[in-house]
N, C-alpha and C positions, 0 to 999 in steps of 0.2 A: 368277758363275754363282750365285745365293745358296747360301748353306749348309747349308738344308734339304731341298735340289733334290739336292745333293752326298749328306746321309746318304739319302738315298734309293736314291741308284744305289749308295751302301755294302752298301744294303740289299738289291739285289738281288745286289752283285756275291757276297756271304756264299753264293749257288747254285752257282760255280762253283769246281770240282774246284782246288787250291792247285798249287801245281808241287813236285813230288815231290822226295826224297832219295833220294840215290843210292842205288838196291839192287844187290845181287848180278847181275853180269852187264848196270849198266850201263856206258853210252860215260862215259868220266871226262870232269872238268868243266873249263872253258877255264879254264886259270887268271886269277882275277878281276883278279889286277894289269895283265893283256895288255885289258882290256878300257874302251875310254874309248866315251862315245858316238857316236864317227862311226864305229868298226866297228861297233858295234850300230845306226848306220841304216843302213850299207849292208849289212849283212843283213837289215835290216826288207824295204828297196827290191826285195833279188832273193827272199825267200820271198812279197810278196806279189806282184809278178809271176809269178812261180811258179805259185803257187795260184789265183790268176785262170786263167791258161794251163790247168794241168789240172785243175782242180778244178770251173772255174768255167761256166756257160753263160748265153748273155747277159746277162752282168753279177749272173744271180743266180747260190745256192749249195745242195747238199740239205745231210745229215749226212757225210755219207759217198760218197768214189768212189775205188775201187778202182784201181791206177796202170794195169791191163792198159785198163781202160776197162770191162771186160764188166760192174761192177757201180753203182748210183747208188742210193742209199738215203737216204728221210725216213725217219719216223718207219715207215714199209713202201717199197718195192718205187716209188724211182721211175721214170718213163720216162725214153728219152733229151732230151724235148722242156719236162720237168717241174724246177722250182727250187723251195724247201720258203719257206713263211715260217715256220711253227711251231720256232721256238728248239730248237737251236741253228742254222737255218737262213740265210737271207739276211740277216734283220737284225741278227742278232748276227753276222756275218760283218762288214758295212758297217759299224757303229759300230767295228768292232778297227779299219778302214782312216780311220775319224775320228776316235777319240782318234789314231791314228796322225799324223795329220795336223793334228791341234792340241798334239800335242810338238811338230813340225819341219814345217813345212810345202811338203812336199815334193809337187811334181805328181803324182806316180804315187800317194800316196795319195789326194787328191783324187779324181781319176780315177777310182781302185778305188770311190769311196763314191757318186760319181755315175753308175756306171754301174748300179750295185746299187739305188739309188732309180730309174733306169728301168727296169730290170728289175720292180720293186713295182711303180710306177705302172704300168704293163702291167696288173696283176693286180689294179689294184683294183678292187672290185666297183660295179655299183651304187649298190647301197645300203651302199656309202659304205667299207666298209672291208677284211677280206681274210679267204680261206676258209685252209685248210693248207696249199697249194701253190698257183703259179703254171704253166700248161701254153698253152707259146706254139704249139703246135698248134692250131686253129682247129677241128678236129676231133674234138680228145682226147676223151678219155673222161671226164674231169675239169676239163676247160676252161667256167669259167664265164664271168659272163656283165659281159663287163669293160666300163667305163667307154670305154675310147679306141675299143670300139666293131668290136675285131678277135676278140673271141671267140664267143661259141655268144647268137644271141639266145634262146632256150629255155633256157639252161646255169643251172648256180649260179649262187644270186645272195644266200648266205647270207653273212653279214661274224658272224665269229664273234669272242667274247673267251674264249673253252677255251683252257687251254696258254699263252696273251701270244700270240696269233697276232697280231691286231688291234694290239693295245696295243704288242706289240714295233718293228713295223712304221711305225705313227708317231709309235713316241718318236724314232729312227733319222730318219726324216723329217721332226720338227721340228726336229732337231739339226743336220742339214746344211739345210735352210732358216733358220736361226738364223746360218748359218756362212758361208753365201751374201747373208745381209742382205736375203733376197728376191726377190733379182738373175734368178733364174731362175721365170719369172712359173707356170708350169706345174707347176711340183713345191709352190708357194706356193700356188695354188689347190685343187691336190689336198690338201695340206694340212686348208686351210679347211674342203673338204667333208665329209672322213673327222671332223674335231671335232664340225660342225655332226649328222651323223647320230650321232655318238657320242651325243649328248646327246638324241638324238629318240628314244633308245635304252632311257631309263633311265623306268623306275615312277615312277608320282606316290608310292608308297610310298618312295623313294629306290634301291629295287633296281634290279639289270641282268639281262638273263638271260645263256643262253650265248651267244644269237646271235639275229639280224632282219635281216629282209626291206626290213621296213616301220615306221611307227612302232610304239612296243609299246601293248598294249592295255589300259587302264581296270581298276584293279584299286582293292581298298579301304584305305584306310591303317588297318591295325592293328597287335596287336602278337603277335607270337609265340605258338601253343598248340600239345599235343600233338593229333592224331589220335585218333577212335576208335577202338577194333575191331582185329584183327590185324594186325599192319602184317604179318606174311607171303603176305599175301591181300589187305593195298590194291587198288586201282586202278591198273594200271602203263599211263603215259601216254605212246602214243604219242611227240610234241612235248612232250616233256617240257624239251626243250632252249627251249621258248617261256618258260617258267616262269623268278623269280627265283633265281637260282643262287650260288654263292661257291666253287664246285670245283676246282681246282686253281690255288692262291691268284690267284684273281679279283681278290679283293679288294685286295691289295696290289699286284697289276698295272695294277689301274684307278686308283688313287688317284695310284702316280706318273703316269702318261699327263696326266690332268685336272692335276697338277702342274705339272709341265712345260710343259703349252696354257696353264696363268695363267702361270707365268711367260715366258713368249718371248710373249705378246700383253699381258698384262697386265688382257685382259677378265675382268669381277667372274664369267661367267655360268660359268668353269669352276671359281671356291673354291665358286658356291654349288650347282654339282653336285656336288661334293668334302663340302658340307656336309648337303645331304642324303643324300649316299651314308653318311656315318657316323651319319646319323639314323639311315638302317636297316639298319644293323647294330646299333643301339642294341635297334630292334623285332623286331628278330630272333635276340637273343637269347630262347634258354627258358627256360622253367620250373621254380625246383627242383621234384625234384632233378638239373637236368640242366642247369647255368646256358651253356652250350655255343651251339655253332650246328651249323644242319643241313649237310649238303650241298648238294643243291636242296627246294626248296618251291614250296605251290604260293601260285593270288595269295593266299591266305586266309594267309598266311606258318604252313601246315604242312608237315613235312617229308614228302617224297614220294617213291617212287621214282625211281631216273635208267634206267641199264644192270641189266642183270642182275643183276650183282656188287654195287649200290650202293645198297642200300635205305634207307627210311625211316628216320634216324639219328641220332644226335650225332655229329657228324666229327670223329677227334682233330684231320688233320690243319688239315686248314679251317678249325678253334678257334681254334688256334695262330696261324694267317695274320691271321685277325680280330684277335686282338689286336695283333699287330706291328702293324696296320692303323691300330688305336686309339692308340694308343703315336703312331705319325707322323704321323695327323691333331690330335691335339691339340700336337704339337709345331707342326705345317704354320700351324697355326689360331687357337691359344692359345687354344680352346674344347674345357672341364678336363668339358663333360659327358662327353666322349669316355671318360676317363677310366672314367666312371659303372661300368660294366658288367665290368671287368676283376678289381676281387679276387674276384668270387666265383667267374669262370671258370678265374682260377689255381689258387682250391679243388678245382673238380673235377678241373682235369688233375691235381693230387696225390694227388687221390682215386681218379682210376682207372686210374694208372699202372700198369702191368705188372709182376709181380715181377719181370721180368730187366732192368723201367727202363725198356721201349719203352710207348709208345701204340697201341693199335691206332687203325684208317683209321675204325671202326664202333661205337659203339658202342647198344645195344636201348635204344629210349627206356622212362625211367622207371627202367626196373631197373641202368642202367647194363654190361651181361653186354655183351663181346667180342663183337661177331658178324662169322663169317669163311664162306666159301662150299668146296665141293666140289670138289678139280681136277675138271675134264671135264661133270661134271654141273651145277653150278653150285647146289647144295643148300645153302639155308642152313644154317647148323651154330653151332656154339658152339667145335667144335673145332679147333687151327690145322695141326692135322698134315699138311693132304694140302690146302690151298690151290692157287689156278692161282698161276703165278710170272710172270704178264706184269701183275699191278697190286701197287701195293705195300699190305698189309694189316695193316703194321706200321710205324713211321717212332719216330724220338726224340721222347722225351719235353724239351721246352723248357721250362720250368717255372721250376729256376732263375734263367736267363737273363733270360726274359720278366717274371720278378717285382725282378729287380734295377735292369731297365731301366724296369719301371712305379714304382719307389722314387724314382727320379732324376729324374723328369718333373713325379709327386705333389708333388715337394721342390722344385719349379719350378729344377731343375737339366738340363744338357743331357747327353742322351748323348754321352762320347766317340767323335771319327770316327778310329779307329786311322789312323797314318800311317808305314807301313816304311822306316826308316833308309834313307840313300844308301848305308851298306855292304854290306844287305840288298837291297835293290836289286838290284847290284853283282853280290851275288856270284849272283843271282838270273836274272838276266842271263847271265851267263855258263853257267851252266848250262841255258840255255835255246837259246844258240848252241851249244855242246856236242851238243844233242841234231838240230842241220840236216845232213841228208844231203849230201853232192857238189855236189846241185844247188838249192841252200837251199830245202829240203823239210822239213818236218817227219812223215815219213814211221813211221807204227803198226802189228804185227803185228793180230792179230783181240783178244789183249785186252791192247792197248794200252799193246804195251811198244815202246818208240822202237825203227826198223829203220835202221841208218849205212848197210850197204848192200844196197840194195835188189834190186841187180843178181844177189844172190846167193839164191835164193830162187823162191817162187812168187811173182808179183806178184798174181796175182788175189787173194790170201790179204791181201796189204800194202794199208792205205790211209792214205789222206789225208783226217784227218779236220777239219771244220768245227769242232766244238770243241777240237779241241789246238790252231787254229792260234789262233783270236779271243786266246782264254787266253793264249799265246805271246808275238803280238805285243801285248797289252795290257800285257802285264808287262814286256815292251820299252820301251814309249813311255811307261810309267811312271815306267822307269829313268831315260830320256834328257828327261822334264820335271821332275825330281829333282835330274840332273845341270845342268841348263840355269839353275837355282834357285838353287844352291849359290851362294857371295860368291866373287866373281870369276869366274865360271862365262865361258867366252867364248860366247855364245848364238847368234851372229851366226856361227858355225861352224857352226852346228848347222841353220842354213835355207841351205846351198849346197847 
């Protein structure tokens, strides 16, 4: 695997929460001296089987399942026949299975990954991608128009790029197809179908919509500009999702998906799609005094409304994602034009940073004043004291780290890929093993705290979380790989 793709995966992994250090009341860690690859692998196999049996449905997963089975949740409540695609749902769990298999080729890991792929293929829409969930009930409320014909003839057929849904499913399936070397004909065909449909969702200006059902509309190739009039009373477009968007990390996840497609196939059309998207990011940068990016654009590349709490504005989180993506594109392609928008954007981040060091999600067009919304009424306001709690109206400002990365890349140097030592990985493995309950599960309470004896307490409030399971399994797999790579390691033992 090329170094650049590994770098992209490292960027993705920054969003995952680290293993917490022990707090008061936490279980005592296992003595690292007693941890070795064989004991870790045995725990991994046991944890995978337990999670499959108690948290899975038809090979797929939601975000969390209560121990008593009374509750299944994704971003919202899930029915008994639904699995979730949106991370940290099925693709994230399946990626962890595949990481485990690549660390040690145990059949249990590959079987779990293959079962997850089968579940995702069931939910592939005729439009080529995926929605937020898959419903195995043909009459289910959220059942889509699935390619395998077992959905609704008039069901949803809207493939979405929002929140890394189609991208995460596609990246996992590409990885599994690579692992199997194309031997599964149905899987291989589904991957190629999804990739081709993704390409038809790219606008002539290089951007992508939030989702698609058919090839996208023709649009002019123009540079971003400010709309006229008062943003508060600007037109609300019901189908804003059909327009170019950068919402919720779309830039980074699309580039990573196209990179994996390019590396796995060698097909130049995926590199060309990356280059066109990079050119879109250059075009979509707003002019001074706001050399940033909007969350949602019109076909004429002017900021527009999305949801009632997503105004036409310069967007802090999306702008940081675009800067990271432009840096990654420069490394991947060697095209230095992708660096040109970055200095002005970095200066903008520093100028609009809040007094507490955070970054507002939305900044009023041309004035740069932070925009918020009043809880319940959703009236726009400049006051942040009563904002809704379901949405992030502020976040961390990463200007200094982004600037450091920019300086390295501009100087022709490569960003270092951080690797943890075997000693650190072994210590982490010990802490993770200490959090397993007697049945080989990582059980948490409603606050995310480990529960070592779930028989004592209300099982409806104890959870099996996909996020926790995936993170822990990946960390254990990382330790096993590192141990096998040590000089003198008897890696054949890891394969038994």
